[in-house]
N, C-alpha and C positions, 0 to 999 in steps of 0.2 A: 479071569475069564477073557477069552479073545473072541474076535468077530466070528471065527469059524464055528464057535460053539452056539451061536444064536442066529446066524444069517439064514436067509432063505436061499437054498441051493438051486432050486428049479426056478429059473427066471424067464418070464415072458419078455420079449424084446421087440424093438421096432427097427425098421430100416430107414435110411434117410429119405428115400423116395416114397415111403408109405404116406397115404393121405390122412387128413385129420379125421375123417369119418371112420376109417379103419381103426385108428388108434383109440378114438372115443369108445368104440365098441369093445375093444380089448380091455380097456380100463373098467368099463361098466360090467362086462361079463366076469372078469377076474376079481372085481371089487378091490382094485388097487389104485394108487394115485400117481405112481411114478413108473416110467418105462425107460430102461437104458436103450440108447440108439447105437446099433452096431454097423460097422462097415468092415468087410474082410475079417470078421471075427473079433475086431477090436472096438472098445467103447470110444465113440466119438462125440457122444452127447447124452443128454437125458431130457425127456419130455414129461411134463406133469399135467395133471388135470387143470391146474391154474394157467399153464401156457395155452391150453385149448379154449379157455373160457371166452376170450375176445375174438376168436376166429369165426367169421361168418361164412366163409367159403369152405365147404367140406372137402373140396378137392385140393386145398392147400397142402403142400408137402411138409413133412415134419422137419426137414433140414432148415426150413426158413423160420421156424419158431422154437426149436429146441435150444437148450443151453449147451453150447459147445464146450468140450474139454471139462467135464464136471469133476468135482473133487471125488477121489476114490480112496479106498482103503484096501489093505491086504488081509488075507484070512488071519494073519498073526497079529493084527492090530489089536491092542487092548480095547475092550468095550468102552472104557471111560474116555479114551481118545476119540473113538467114533462118536460117542454121545456129545462130547465137547465140540466136535466139528459140526455136527448137526445144529447144535445150539448157536454157535458162533456165526455160522453162515445162514441161519434161519431157513434150513431146508429139511425135507422129510425123509430122505433116503440117500444112501451112498452105494454106488456099484462096488462090488468086491472083485478085485483084479489080482491075478497071479500070472507073472510072466506076460503081461500085456493082454491076457485073455480073461474074459468075464467068467467068474466062478460062482457068483452069487450076488445078492443085494441085501443090505442091512437097513432096516427102517426104524422109525421111532417105535413102532409096535414091537419089533424084534428086541430092541434094547430095553423096552419096558418089561417085556417077558423075562429078559436076562436079569433085570433088577429084582423081579418077583422071585425068580429061582434062587438068586443069591441071598435074599432076605429069608427065604424058607430054610436055608442052611443054618441060619443063625437061630439063637433061642427066640422064642416068641416074646414079643414086646408086651409088657404089662402096663396097662393104663389104669390109673386110680383117680377117680373123681370124688372130691369131698365137697359136700354142700354145707 
């Protein structure tokens, strides 16, 4: 299975000059934790709910708190590579990029769903408990 099979293709994004208040509202409304930051259609960063926690001035712009040049994957990246990247970097999502353009995002939740789908294709596990 590859990232294309489990990624979220419709992605909410932020601009570098968006303020913290705007981004907090997007994250709350969409019930998400990560937001790719785009400039001229290209991913230049990612901002997370964790990045926003310590910001007290709601007018602060995202470009000052985002993680610049985030790790990304392509739609053809195997899901196990994407999952390993999330685990190694201790992050929750990866922008999916094709020809330098954002085409989706893959999160822990997406990859967990892929695992469930893969396991469902296998035979049901039998658990036997003997007392």
